[in-house]
N, C-alpha and C positions, 0 to 999 in steps of 0.2 A: 551493668550494660556497657560501661566504658571499656572494661577489660575484654568483654566479648568483641566489641568493635575493633579494639586494638589487635586482638589475636587474629580476627578475620582479615584485617588489613595486612598484618605481617605474613599470614599464610598466603594471601594473594600475591604479595610482593615476591616471596620466595618461590612460589609456583611459577610466576612470570619469568624470574631470573633463570630458573632451571629449564623452562621451556625455551628461552632464548639460547642458552648454552647447548641444549639438545639440537636446536635448529642449526647452530654454528657447526657442531660436530657432524651433523648430517650433511651439511654443505661441503665440509672438508672431505668426507667420505665420497661424496659425488665427484668432487674434483679429483680425488685419488683414483676413482674408477675411470674417469675420462683420461687421466694420464696413463693408466695401465693400458687402456684400449689404444692410445696413441703409440705407446712403446711396442705393443704387440703388432700394430700395423707396420712400424718401422722394422721390427724383426722379420716380419713376413716379406717386406720389401727387400731387405738385405739378403734373405734366403733366395728370393727370386733373382736378384742381381748375381748372387753367388752361382746359382744354377746356370744363368746366362753366360757368365764368364767361364764357368767350367765347360759349357758347351762350345764356347769360342776356342778354348784351349784344346778341347778334343778335336775340333775341326782343324785347328792349326797343326796338331800332331798328325792327323790323318793326311793333311796336305804334305807335311814333311815326309811321311812314309811314302806317299805317292811320288814325291820328287826323288826319294832314294831309290824307289823301284824304277823310275824312269832313268835315273843315272846308271843303275845296274843294267837295264835293258840297253841303254846307249853304249855302255862298255861292251856288252855282249855283241851288239850290232857292229861296234868298231872292230872287234876280233873277227866276226864273220866277214866284215868288209876286207880286212887284211887277208883272210884266207881266200876270199873270192878274187881279190886283186892279184894274189900270188898265182892262183890257178889261171886267171886270165892272162897273166904275164907268161906263164909256162905254156899255155895253149896257143899263145900268139907267136911262139917261136917256130920257124920253119923246120921241117924234118932235115936231119943231117944228110948232106950229099957231097960227093967229091968236088963238084963244080961250085958248091955254095960255101966252101971253106973260107974264101976271102971276105964273106959278109958276116962271119961269126963275130968279129970284134965290134962291128956296128950294132948287131943285135944285142950283144952283151952291154954295150954302152946305153942302148935304149932301156934294157932291163935294169941297169944300175940306176938310170935316171928315174924310172918308175919306182924302183925300190926306195930311192931317196925321197921321192914325193910321198910314198906310202909311209915311210918312217916319220917324215915331217908331220903328216896328217895324224899318225898315231900319237906322236909326241904332243901335238896340239890338243887331241882328244884327251890324252892323259892329264895334261895341265888343266884343261877345262873340268875334267872329272875331279881333280884335286881341289880346284877352286869351289866346285859345287859341294864337295865333301866338307871343306872348311866352313862354307856358308851354312851347311846343314848343321854341323856341330855347334857353330856360334848361335844359330837360331834356336837349336835345342837347348843350349845352356841358358840363353836369354829367356826362353819360355819357362824353363824350370825355375829360374830365379823369380820371374814375375809371378808364376803360380805359387811358389813358396811364400813370397811377400804378400800376395793376395789372400792366401789361406790364413796366414798369420794375422793380417789385418782384420779379416772377417771373423776369425776366432776371438780376437780381442774385442771387437765391436759386439759380437754375440755375447761374450762373457760380461761386458759392461751392461748391455741391455738386460741380461738375465739378473745381474746384480741389482740393477735399478728396479726390475719387476719384483724381486724378492723384498727389496726395501719398501716398495709401495704396498706389497702384500702385508708386510710386518706392520707398517703404519696403519693400514686398514684394520688389521686385527686389533692393534692398540686402540684405535678410535672406537671400534665396536665394543671393546672391553670397557673403555672409559664411558661410553654412552650407556652401556648396561649398568655400570656402577652409578652413574648419575641418575639413571632411571630408578634404580633401587633406592638411592639416597632420597630422590624426590618422593618416592612412595613411602619410605620410612618417615621422612619429614612431614609429609602430608598426614600420615597416620598419627604421628606424634602430636601435630597441631590439632588434629581432630580430637585426640584424647584430651589435650589441654583445653580446647574449646568446650568439650563435654564437661570437663571438671569445672570450668568457669560457669557454664550454664547450671550445673548442679549446685555450685555455691550460690549463684544468683537465685535459683529456685528456693534453696534452703533459707537464704536471707529473707526473701519475700515471704516465705511461710512464717518465719519467726516474727517479721514485722506485722504480718496479718494477725498472728496470735496475740502479739502485744497490743495491736490496735483493738482487737475484739475484747481483750481483757480491760483495756482502758475505757472502752465504750460501756462495758458491763459495770465497771466501777462508777463511771459518770452517771449511768442510768440508776444505779443504786443510790448514789448521792442525791440525784434529782428526786427519786421516789421518797427518800428520807426527808428531804427538804419540803416536798409537797405535804408529807404527813405532818411535819412540824407546823407548816403553815395552816393546815386544816385544824390542828389542835389549837393553834394560837387564835385562829378566827373563831373557833367554837368557844374558846375561853372568853374572848372579847365579847362575843354575842351574849354569852351567859351573864357577863358582868354588866353589860348594857341593859339586859332585861331586868336584872336585880335593881339597878339604879332607877329604871323607869318605875318599877313596882314600889320602890321606896318613895319616890316622888308622889305617886298616886296616894300612898298612905298618908303622906304629909298633908296633902290637900284635903 
């Protein structure tokens, strides 16, 4: 009985320890799942930020193209303006006449002044166009650098998050494997302890049976001894009674 109680206590202790370890592993798996969900949320957030920044870069590129188109149209407009200015200057000249020959130098001077003004305006527009072209190239280069740096940063962050996700998945699989192993060990240990308990019970039953048979044998022997003793007592009492009767008969004869 003491062995049975000891085996049951040991089985209960090991079962409780295995249950606690299983609960700890389950808690670790739950925390791993929460971490995975957090990482997936961060990954989705980074993807959304990447899409937003890509849209911003696309808008900036469209704006740059629009400015380039405006510059091209401005250049075309400046050329048209030069042509219109030349036509206006030519149309403003009076028709040649013999009496108007003395005014030709003055008209030429006005034409030269207008031409100088037109040249200055054209040079100013050309310089402005060059400045805009330089600003456009600088903006384009800066946007390309920022886009490349942003893509590289996003790629690294995404690679890091994917690596962490894979690591957490591997840890989850490892925890599942360990949990399954512990479960199998617990079942095996429980089965083993059940077998040991059954063996202890069988030994106890066998021992009790042997003790019962020994007790029954002892009782039978004692009963036989008692019966023999009773028979001996009866014989002794009978002999004593017979002796007493003989003595009484002898006394009667003597009287």
